[in-house]
BAFI-3210 file (N, C-alpha, C; in Angstrom, 3 decimals, decimal comma, padded with zeros to 6 digits):
// residues 182
n [1|2|3|4|5|6|7|8|9|10|11|12|13|14|15|16|17|18|19|20|21|22|23|24|25|26|27|28|29|30|31|32|33|34|35|36|37|38|39|40|41|42|43|44|45|46|47|48|49|50|51|52|53|54|55|56|57|58|59|60|61|62|63|64|65|66|67|68|69|70|71|72|73|74|75|76|77|78|79|80|81|82|83|84|85|86|87|88|89|90|91|92|93|94|95|96|97|98|99|100|101|102|103|104|105|106|107|108|109|110|111|112|113|114|115|116|117|118|119|120|121|122|123|124|125|126|127|128|129|130|131|132|133|134|135|136|137|138|139|140|141|142|143|144|145|146|147|148|149|150|151|152|153|154|155|156|157|158|159|160|161|162|163|164|165|166|167|168|169|170|171|172|173|174|175|176|177|178|179|180|181|182]
n.u [-005,089|-005,660|-003,832|-003,585|-006,331|-008,718|-011,126|-014,231|-016,207|-014,984|-014,428|-016,833|-017,575|-015,826|-014,878|-013,747|-012,886|-012,883|-011,609|-013,130|-015,491|-016,641|-016,358|-016,961|-015,598|-015,883|-014,651|-013,345|-013,315|-010,754|-009,398|-008,715|-009,606|-011,620|-012,224|-014,288|-014,603|-013,248|-012,450|-009,776|-007,197|-006,608|-006,643|-007,596|-007,173|-008,842|-009,255|-011,979|-012,655|-014,291|-012,659|-009,960|-007,187|-006,064|-003,432|-003,309|-003,535|-002,419|-003,611|-002,724|-004,068|-003,481|-004,396|-003,755|-003,971|-002,034|-000,831|-000,132|000,996|001,170|002,197|000,084|000,808|-000,255|000,777|003,166|003,194|005,001|006,459|006,833|006,519|006,676|004,501|003,815|001,945|-000,563|-002,222|-001,227|-002,311|-001,698|-002,828|-002,404|-002,883|-004,733|-008,027|-008,571|-011,054|-011,466|-009,935|-007,289|-007,719|-006,099|-003,495|-003,468|-000,839|001,577|003,262|001,689|000,112|001,811|003,093|000,999|-000,182|-001,613|-000,873|001,906|001,958|001,151|003,003|005,596|006,165|005,797|007,964|010,015|009,731|010,344|012,965|014,666|015,107|016,682|018,928|019,907|020,792|022,833|024,643|027,737|028,740|029,590|028,204|025,685|025,487|025,833|023,667|021,465|021,953|021,469|018,772|017,821|018,371|016,693|014,164|013,944|011,979|012,387|014,044|012,354|010,194|007,020|004,107|001,735|002,658|004,223|002,496|000,935|002,704|002,985|000,605|-001,034|-001,993|-005,397|-007,775|-009,779|-011,805|-015,251|-016,431|-018,300|-021,654|-023,329|-026,015|-029,183|-031,050|-034,421]
n.v [-001,414|-004,810|-007,410|-010,875|-011,491|-013,797|-014,952|-014,070|-014,400|-014,059|-011,482|-010,273|-010,616|-009,123|-006,276|-002,861|-001,249|001,888|003,429|001,392|001,099|003,511|004,817|003,084|000,793|-000,877|-003,676|-003,677|-005,545|-005,953|-005,875|-003,476|-000,515|002,161|004,827|007,372|010,965|011,601|013,452|015,558|014,047|011,457|007,925|004,459|001,844|-001,182|-004,489|-006,381|-009,729|-012,955|-015,146|-014,552|-012,984|-009,718|-007,308|-004,372|-000,699|002,600|005,577|008,981|011,908|015,089|018,733|019,893|017,833|015,908|012,576|010,051|006,878|004,182|001,125|-000,583|-001,276|-002,763|-003,559|-002,266|000,876|002,809|001,872|002,682|001,923|002,710|002,671|002,303|004,385|004,376|002,209|-001,209|-003,838|-007,048|-010,451|-011,877|-014,397|-017,362|-017,361|-018,833|-020,426|-022,628|-024,541|-026,906|-030,209|-031,599|-034,070|-037,475|-038,546|-040,837|-040,019|-037,985|-039,434|-040,963|-038,899|-038,089|-037,106|-038,949|-041,316|-041,213|-041,295|-043,869|-045,608|-044,886|-045,656|-048,511|-049,181|-048,433|-050,369|-052,610|-052,168|-051,246|-053,787|-055,135|-053,478|-053,671|-056,417|-056,296|-054,888|-054,926|-057,344|-056,287|-053,702|-054,472|-055,729|-053,498|-052,003|-053,647|-053,524|-050,833|-050,795|-052,459|-051,161|-048,998|-049,999|-050,972|-050,971|-049,907|-047,700|-045,665|-043,411|-043,727|-042,245|-041,728|-042,201|-040,048|-037,872|-038,351|-037,852|-035,069|-033,899|-033,351|-036,148|-037,036|-037,706|-040,442|-041,175|-040,516|-037,722|-037,713|-037,048|-034,657|-035,146|-034,214|-031,571|-031,362]
n.w [-043,031|-043,071|-042,817|-044,040|-044,684|-044,850|-045,889|-047,609|-045,698|-043,371|-043,397|-043,068|-040,311|-038,957|-037,174|-036,932|-034,079|-032,498|-029,809|-027,986|-029,259|-029,592|-032,125|-035,182|-037,623|-040,712|-042,704|-045,965|-048,994|-049,836|-047,406|-046,277|-044,368|-043,248|-041,020|-040,568|-039,933|-037,403|-034,621|-033,697|-031,520|-029,347|-029,933|-029,490|-031,506|-032,281|-033,459|-033,923|-033,968|-034,074|-034,340|-034,530|-032,988|-032,821|-033,102|-031,165|-031,857|-031,068|-032,037|-032,725|-033,437|-034,520|-034,274|-036,664|-038,314|-038,496|-038,307|-035,952|-035,266|-032,830|-031,320|-028,894|-025,592|-023,053|-020,520|-020,147|-020,294|-020,785|-023,016|-026,188|-029,170|-032,378|-035,398|-038,826|-040,825|-043,226|-041,179|-040,645|-039,739|-038,060|-037,627|-034,498|-033,230|-033,380|-031,878|-028,756|-027,274|-025,779|-023,205|-023,680|-022,781|-020,139|-020,401|-018,872|-016,767|-015,579|-013,720|-012,319|-010,972|-009,212|-007,743|-006,218|-003,035|-001,445|-002,515|-002,079|000,770|001,304|-000,148|000,459|003,271|002,799|001,009|003,028|004,914|003,571|002,491|004,622|006,338|004,559|004,330|006,897|007,007|005,207|006,554|008,506|010,993|013,470|013,394|013,406|016,026|017,447|016,828|017,615|020,465|020,973|020,266|022,121|024,584|024,043|024,106|026,725|029,509|031,928|031,724|030,589|031,686|033,403|032,287|033,790|036,307|036,670|036,341|038,504|040,581|040,451|041,340|044,460|046,751|047,340|049,836|049,348|050,938|051,917|053,590|056,592|056,938|058,838|061,171|060,128|061,427|062,812]
ca.u [-005,143|-005,557|-003,176|-004,138|-007,674|-008,793|-012,095|-015,368|-017,064|-014,078|-014,378|-018,291|-017,712|-014,712|-015,233|-012,817|-013,294|-012,117|-012,061|-013,838|-016,636|-017,266|-016,482|-016,852|-015,368|-016,017|-013,587|-013,500|-013,010|-009,312|-008,837|-008,531|-010,732|-011,546|-013,070|-014,508|-015,099|-012,583|-011,997|-008,380|-007,207|-005,798|-007,502|-007,137|-007,890|-008,849|-009,901|-012,781|-013,135|-014,558|-011,771|-008,603|-006,817|-005,149|-002,650|-003,960|-002,698|-002,972|-003,468|-002,823|-004,409|-003,136|-005,321|-003,294|-004,165|-000,796|-001,389|001,009|000,594|001,999|001,512|-000,441|001,323|-001,124|001,590|004,163|002,653|006,109|006,920|006,185|006,995|005,916|004,094|003,602|000,467|-001,735|-002,042|-001,126|-002,460|-001,610|-003,404|-001,272|-003,102|-006,115|-008,682|-008,805|-012,137|-011,478|-008,595|-007,141|-007,716|-004,702|-003,342|-003,073|000,486|001,843|004,038|000,734|-000,307|002,842|003,254|-000,045|000,185|-002,166|000,072|003,104|001,875|001,070|004,055|006,892|006,335|005,904|009,370|010,855|009,573|010,912|014,239|015,429|015,638|017,772|020,030|020,299|021,376|023,918|025,658|028,827|028,213|029,706|027,335|024,368|025,465|025,676|022,211|020,634|022,201|020,752|017,323|017,516|018,361|015,451|012,987|013,934|010,996|012,900|014,399|011,404|009,147|005,561|003,385|000,640|003,279|004,807|001,417|000,488|003,664|002,738|-000,589|-000,999|-002,871|-006,473|-008,444|-010,854|-012,980|-016,344|-016,765|-019,570|-022,454|-023,905|-027,429|-030,136|-031,868|-035,644]
ca.v [-002,525|-006,083|-008,593|-012,273|-011,534|-015,139|-015,154|-013,085|-014,769|-013,502|-010,049|-009,849|-010,698|-008,298|-004,784|-001,989|-000,514|002,898|003,656|000,518|001,171|005,018|004,717|001,564|000,822|-002,128|-003,917|-003,673|-006,799|-006,109|-006,001|-002,120|000,078|003,630|005,323|008,849|011,937|011,348|014,766|015,457|013,433|010,056|006,764|003,029|001,064|-002,504|-005,189|-007,400|-010,828|-014,047|-016,235|-014,231|-011,836|-008,796|-006,392|-002,886|000,410|003,959|006,747|010,311|012,982|016,459|019,629|020,168|016,722|014,976|011,263|009,452|005,510|003,403|-000,083|-000,528|-002,114|-002,459|-003,967|-001,220|002,097|003,854|001,263|003,478|001,441|003,345|001,944|002,829|004,827|003,857|001,059|-002,488|-004,869|-008,471|-011,239|-012,517|-015,882|-017,827|-017,191|-020,082|-020,458|-023,591|-025,039|-028,201|-031,106|-032,167|-035,499|-038,138|-039,028|-041,608|-039,032|-037,353|-040,598|-041,314|-037,839|-037,772|-037,236|-040,220|-042,555|-041,188|-041,743|-045,334|-046,283|-044,754|-046,639|-049,867|-049,181|-048,416|-051,660|-053,647|-051,991|-051,241|-055,074|-055,603|-052,651|-054,235|-057,689|-055,859|-054,242|-055,855|-057,915|-055,210|-052,653|-055,141|-055,884|-052,041|-051,529|-054,413|-052,987|-049,579|-051,049|-053,052|-050,043|-048,117|-050,901|-051,202|-050,147|-049,290|-046,250|-044,816|-043,119|-043,817|-040,898|-041,794|-041,951|-038,649|-037,014|-038,408|-037,281|-033,569|-033,494|-034,025|-037,252|-036,555|-038,711|-040,995|-041,390|-039,548|-037,230|-038,116|-035,932|-034,507|-035,528|-033,089|-031,079|-031,042]
ca.w [-043,834|-042,263|-043,662|-043,779|-044,765|-045,311|-047,013|-047,455|-044,232|-042,136|-043,517|-042,732|-038,959|-038,320|-036,977|-036,467|-033,015|-032,118|-028,391|-027,500|-030,108|-029,824|-033,561|-035,668|-039,156|-041,426|-043,682|-047,424|-049,456|-049,877|-046,052|-045,973|-043,590|-043,014|-039,959|-041,080|-038,955|-036,155|-034,285|-033,334|-030,245|-029,088|-029,884|-029,411|-032,605|-031,995|-034,298|-033,266|-034,809|-033,108|-034,629|-034,584|-032,076|-033,696|-032,299|-031,169|-032,110|-030,672|-033,130|-032,253|-034,548|-034,177|-034,958|-037,965|-039,330|-038,519|-037,693|-035,475|-034,756|-032,089|-030,770|-027,628|-024,636|-021,666|-019,448|-020,007|-020,932|-021,360|-024,295|-027,175|-030,397|-033,497|-036,335|-039,966|-041,166|-042,693|-040,183|-041,293|-038,471|-038,427|-036,455|-033,616|-033,125|-033,581|-030,563|-028,010|-026,434|-024,790|-022,821|-024,086|-021,685|-019,602|-020,395|-017,758|-016,895|-014,467|-012,678|-011,624|-009,987|-008,268|-006,868|-005,357|-001,608|-000,941|-002,905|-001,433|002,175|001,234|-000,836|001,167|004,292|002,315|000,751|004,070|005,617|002,637|002,192|005,728|006,814|003,693|004,752|008,198|006,761|004,493|007,429|008,968|012,236|014,501|013,439|013,796|017,414|018,113|016,542|018,615|021,856|021,108|020,220|023,602|025,552|023,863|024,447|028,063|030,032|033,263|031,495|030,034|032,810|033,063|032,336|034,794|037,655|036,672|036,559|039,862|041,421|040,316|042,213|045,867|046,870|048,210|050,496|048,687|051,827|051,905|054,721|057,254|057,022|060,130|061,157|059,899|062,525|062,535]
c.u [-004,866|-004,906|-003,763|-005,690|-008,008|-009,876|-013,175|-016,157|-016,141|-014,217|-015,856|-018,356|-016,709|-015,153|-013,928|-013,269|-012,392|-012,598|-013,160|-015,280|-017,435|-017,393|-016,223|-016,628|-015,581|-015,021|-014,095|-013,085|-011,558|-008,604|-008,471|-009,813|-010,584|-012,627|-013,108|-014,818|-014,649|-012,156|-010,442|-008,327|-006,387|-006,696|-006,903|-007,976|-007,699|-009,564|-010,725|-013,194|-013,222|-013,527|-010,424|-008,421|-005,794|-004,528|-003,433|-003,016|-003,298|-002,619|-003,618|-003,030|-004,323|-004,285|-004,901|-003,581|-003,049|-001,326|000,050|000,450|001,589|001,309|001,190|000,046|000,677|-000,282|002,542|003,769|003,743|006,700|006,072|006,914|005,969|005,569|003,824|002,174|000,496|-001,423|-002,092|-001,022|-002,355|-002,321|-002,258|-001,561|-004,441|-006,763|-008,853|-009,926|-012,098|-010,090|-008,478|-007,078|-006,344|-004,676|-002,981|-001,752|000,751|002,532|002,888|000,239|000,602|003,163|002,065|000,071|-000,503|-001,372|001,337|003,207|001,626|002,243|005,383|007,077|006,506|007,474|010,362|010,852|010,266|012,520|015,257|015,925|016,832|018,955|020,748|021,167|022,686|025,145|026,714|028,278|028,532|028,589|025,928|024,353|025,287|024,150|021,435|020,766|021,421|019,304|016,940|017,395|017,000|014,229|012,739|012,911|011,330|013,335|013,541|010,481|007,713|004,863|002,481|001,490|003,838|003,663|000,867|001,398|003,493|001,686|-000,552|-002,110|-004,019|-007,093|-009,669|-012,049|-013,921|-016,458|-018,099|-020,386|-023,056|-025,467|-028,250|-030,910|-033,266|-036,272]
c.v [-003,778|-007,071|-010,021|-012,287|-012,970|-015,330|-014,043|-013,278|-014,083|-012,056|-009,477|-009,786|-009,794|-006,856|-004,075|-001,053|000,561|003,284|002,824|000,560|002,573|005,166|003,435|001,809|-000,677|-002,323|-004,059|-005,203|-007,082|-006,067|-004,611|-001,562|001,486|004,030|006,866|009,566|011,703|012,842|014,539|014,856|012,173|008,848|005,573|002,400|-000,341|-003,073|-006,206|-008,516|-011,993|-015,115|-015,947|-013,070|-011,083|-007,863|-004,957|-001,770|001,652|004,923|008,091|011,323|014,352|017,412|020,052|018,940|015,673|013,734|010,574|007,949|004,680|002,158|000,135|-001,612|-001,924|-002,797|-002,812|000,001|002,944|003,100|002,027|002,925|002,100|002,417|002,771|003,382|005,054|002,576|-000,375|-003,491|-006,217|-009,233|-011,851|-013,959|-016,027|-017,748|-018,604|-019,811|-021,422|-024,127|-026,560|-029,131|-031,637|-033,486|-036,217|-038,734|-039,824|-040,917|-038,355|-038,253|-040,755|-040,258|-037,367|-038,031|-038,487|-041,386|-042,573|-041,580|-043,213|-046,072|-046,048|-045,544|-048,029|-050,035|-049,225|-049,725|-052,701|-053,381|-051,830|-052,693|-055,511|-054,847|-053,222|-055,498|-057,382|-055,339|-055,322|-056,200|-056,980|-054,098|-053,290|-055,197|-054,561|-051,588|-052,250|-053,944|-051,785|-049,851|-051,608|-051,991|-049,217|-048,791|-051,149|-050,356|-049,487|-047,944|-045,239|-044,632|-043,272|-042,550|-040,726|-041,447|-040,593|-037,710|-037,156|-037,768|-035,608|-033,184|-034,086|-035,178|-036,540|-037,790|-039,132|-041,240|-040,151|-039,022|-037,532|-036,932|-035,823|-034,754|-034,269|-032,763|-030,710|-029,991]
c.w [-042,875|-043,287|-043,282|-043,835|-045,503|-046,415|-046,730|-046,111|-043,211|-042,299|-042,984|-041,105|-038,152|-038,346|-036,457|-035,330|-032,583|-030,712|-027,810|-028,116|-030,024|-031,418|-034,133|-037,263|-039,521|-042,473|-045,123|-047,893|-049,798|-048,447|-045,523|-045,031|-043,468|-041,955|-040,171|-039,686|-037,587|-035,869|-033,909|-031,874|-030,242|-029,106|-029,898|-030,507|-032,320|-032,975|-033,601|-034,177|-033,888|-033,343|-034,466|-033,511|-032,801|-032,556|-032,307|-031,451|-031,450|-031,717|-032,552|-033,466|-033,965|-034,867|-036,338|-038,968|-039,392|-037,698|-037,223|-034,929|-033,961|-031,480|-029,367|-026,822|-023,345|-020,561|-019,150|-020,904|-021,446|-022,564|-025,383|-028,491|-031,519|-034,554|-037,723|-040,161|-042,680|-042,029|-041,021|-040,087|-038,826|-037,196|-035,836|-033,487|-033,167|-032,133|-030,084|-027,123|-025,429|-024,439|-023,119|-022,726|-021,346|-019,691|-019,130|-017,797|-015,604|-013,415|-011,913|-010,554|-008,874|-007,365|-006,066|-003,923|-001,068|-001,326|-002,193|000,090|002,346|000,769|-000,014|002,362|003,925|001,881|001,981|004,824|004,771|002,349|003,495|006,300|005,928|004,011|006,012|007,883|005,928|005,412|008,052|010,410|013,478|014,616|013,676|015,214|018,159|017,982|017,419|019,994|022,051|021,094|021,727|024,599|025,329|024,255|025,855|028,783|031,399|032,906|031,127|031,263|032,393|033,195|033,312|036,115|037,729|036,882|037,942|040,948|041,437|041,197|043,428|045,898|047,768|048,762|049,564|049,515|051,806|053,338|055,313|057,365|058,386|060,061|060,924|061,129|062,075|063,028]
res [t|l|t|d|a|r|n|s|d|w|l|g|v|t|r|v|l|v|d|g|g|d|y|i|g|y|l|r|s|d|g|s|f|v|v|n|e|l|p|s|g|s|y|v|v|e|i|s|n|p|n|y|i|f|e|s|a|r|v|d|i|s|r|k|g|m|v|r|a|r|r|v|n|y|l|q|f|s|d|k|t|s|m|s|y|p|l|d|l|k|d|r|q|k|a|k|y|f|q|t|r|e|q|w|r|i|t|d|f|l|m|n|p|m|v|l|t|m|v|l|p|l|l|l|i|m|v|l|p|k|l|m|n|a|a|d|p|e|a|q|k|e|m|q|s|q|m|k|a|f|n|d|k|s|t|v|p|d|i|s|e|m|l|a|s|w|f|p|s|t|d|t|k|k|p|k|h|k|a|k|k|k]
***
């Protein structure tokens, strides 16, 4: 039996699939269904409806005609939750075929890497001078002396001079060619 049978249109498009469609059953007007001529074995019963998603059940039929039903858990096969028989299957949720469009938020814009690379340096340029002015005079003098030492060109080696010292000097004069013999 299917609970929450909404209307007759809903019943017409719903199918009961046993083992993925090997056996098919149709719903009656009261929401019940019967699938006949099933041999003994283990079957997965699924409800196919374009608008709703139903829970699935595993039905084991013994040779003596005993029937046992369990919920199907495709993620944990060892989970064996029993169900009552005859089956009473409920719809889990309405089928969603479309994903809702994501809403635009200001945080998406602000956390964009392009915006961050442009805004953070601007903030640093605006905030650092204010922090420097707020510091005490001794700290300012110390910072200025450190900046002066850093900017002093005599302490920083010239890369071209360093590379030139690594390689031996070569003569730039061209060797004289011998006269060609005829």
